[in-house]
N, C-alpha and C positions, 0 to 999 in steps of 0.2 A: 757685201758691207757697205754704209758710206762712214769711212770713221777720219776723225779729225784729231792729230795727235803736234803737241809741242813743249819745246823743253825750255826753261831760262834758266837752268841751276848754273852755268858757267857763263864765260863772258860772250857765249855763243848764242844767240837767240837762232831756234832750229823748228821749223812748222813741216809740216807734213800730211795733204788731204789726198785720202783714198777714194775712189767712187766706182762703183758696180756698175758698168754700161752694158746693160743686156749681158750679162754673163762674164765680160771682161773688164779688168780693174786698170783702173788708170790713176796716178799718182801725181799731184803738184805738190810742188816745194818751195821752200824760201829760206834764206839764213840772212842772220844781221845782227847788231849789236844788241848781247844779252844782259844779266843780272839786271842791275839797276838801270839800265839806260829801257830794259823791254816793259817798263811801266808806261811807256811812251808810245811805242811802236807797235805793240802784239796787237791789240785790238784792230789797228788799220791793216796791218798785215794778213790778218788774216780775211778780213772781209777780202782784202784783195784776189786770195786765193779760193775763196767760197764763190765771189763772182765769177774767174778764170773757169772752174770747175762747174756751171750752176747750178749750184745748189743752195740753199737756205738753211741756216741754222737747223730748223725745224725738221729737216729732213736726215739727220744726220742720225746712225743706231747707238753711237759712244762718240764720247771723247776720251781721251788718252793726255795724259800729261805725265813730264818728271816730278815727281813727288818729294825728289832729294836721296841723298844729301848733296849741298851744295851752297850757293848765296841764299844767304839768310833773305834778301829781298828778292831775290828773283824766284825764291819758292812761292814766298808770300803772291806776287804776283799771278805766278803761273795756276794757283789756285784760288785766287780769286776771280780770275779771268773764267775758270774750269768751271767755277762754281755758279758765275752769271750766266755764263752760254747755257749751263745746265737747265737752269731755272727758266731763262728766257725763250730760249729754244724748245724745252719743254711744252710749255702754256700755249706757244704759237702752234704746236701739233696738235696740242690736246691731251697730253700725259700728264697726268695731277703730280704724278713723281719725277718730272723732270727727265732730260734726257740721262744715261747711264754714264757714269765716270769712272775713269781707270786710272788710278794713280799707279806709277809704274817708278822702280826704284831706280833711277838713274845709274847706279853701277850695276845693275843689270842691265841694262840699255849699252852700257859701256862694253859690257862683256858680248851683247848681240853685234854689236858694230865689230869686234875684232873677230867674230865667226864668220860676219858675212865678207870681211874684206880680207882674212888670211885662213878662214877653217879653224879659228881656234876652239876648241871644245874643253878645255881645262883653262880655266882663265881666274887670276888673281886682278879683280878692277881698281883703278885707283884712280883718285879726280883730290887735286889739287885744293888742300882746304887752307892754305896761307898759314901763317904763324909759325912756320917748319914743321908742319903737321899735313898729313893725307887720310884721307876717308877711304875704307878700302873692306873691300866683301869677294867671295870666293863663289863660282860659279863652276856647273860642271856640265854638259851639254850631252844627250843621249838618249835617242830614240823619238826624236822630234821636240825636245823639251828639255830644258833649264831647270836644274836642281841646285839649289842652293848651299854650299857647304859651310858656309860663316857670313853671320850677321853680321852688315857694317858697322864700322866702328873708326874711331878718331884716332890715330896712332902716327908716332914718329917714323920716318922712312927705315931707320934703324930697326926697326919693330917688326917690319914686314920679313914673313916664313914664307917658304917656297920648295914644296916637292918637288923632286924630278918630274919632268913633263908637263909642268906648268906654264901659263904663257902669263908676261904683265901686259895689262893693256890700261890706258889713259892719256892723261896730261901731264904728267909729273916727269918726264924724264930729264927735261931741262933744268929743273930747277933740282929735283933729288937724286937725276941719277946713279950718281956716286956712291951715293949712302943706301942704294937698290940691292938687293940679291943678286950678284954679278952670276952672268952664264945663261941665264934664263933668255927665251926671246923677249925681243919686247912690242908693242905696237901700240903708235900711238891714236888714240880714239878718244871720240867724245860720245857725250849720250846724247845723239840725234834722234832727231823727228821719225826720222824714217826708221829706226831700229825699232823705236816704240810703237810705229803703223806696224812693222813685221809681226812683233810681241801679242798685241793686243787680241788678234780672234781667239790666240790659244787662252791666253787669261780669262778671256771671257767666257769662254766655251767650261771653264774650271768654276765659272761662279764669281770671280774677282770685281766685277762690277758694283760699283756702288752708288747709292745716293748723293747728292750733292752735300748735305749735309755732313757727311759719311766721310767725304774727301778731305784728306789733311794733308798740311805737309811732313816732311820726316825731316827733323831739327838732330841731329847727333852735337853737335857743340851746344851746350846752354848758353842762352843769350838772356840777357837779361832787361837790354834797353837797347835801343834804336838810333843811328845817328840821326843827324838832321836830314839829310841826304835820303836815308832809308825810311823818314818818315814821311817824307814829300814825295818819295816813290810809290809810297803804299797806297798814301791818299787818293795820287792822280788815277793809279789803277782802278780804285775802289769807285772814283766819280766816273771813270771813263764806262764801268759797267753799271752805274746809274743811269747812264744817257741811254 
């Protein structure tokens, strides 16, 4: 399969492109500044990787993106770009329904990154939510697939509960390490696009690919207003797609 994946939910922009070359896969990757800055850099970086791989967007089988939780502006950017590419790439390829999209939980990508790095199979995934809070969810890996054990939630670090044998993974340890359960293994990990790329085939086989209009961000923290910077970043992302 030819798969494109990207995540802009944290301060790191992550992109991965996998191409099937005569039965042998190859992956191209890029990292840069994420969150609000991704609105200006994501599309150009995507085009560079597509050019390096010799692919057109219409040749993609699916596009995966980190749907959240995470940076409010980053999630809106990822979703807007994915929807635009799905419509545009699908039209050029003659697909009326557009390219399939695969919105993937960022916390699941953190768990997958922890498994890939250190073989963790029972993971409490954590992402910094700012304001002295964390996004948290737990996952267990068995028989080649992940099972979610708890829904994504917004918690204080002191509210994290950990059973014996479980691993903490995420980007929260520098800020909240002393407030997290002691004694457990800790793995620094982010929701990388490479992790999304590894997760994508099984999730697509499970029928979780959706059309562009069904692909939505996952917000955990209620937010009713955007800052000036966020409105500008969101507008830039939509204008870039229109071009």
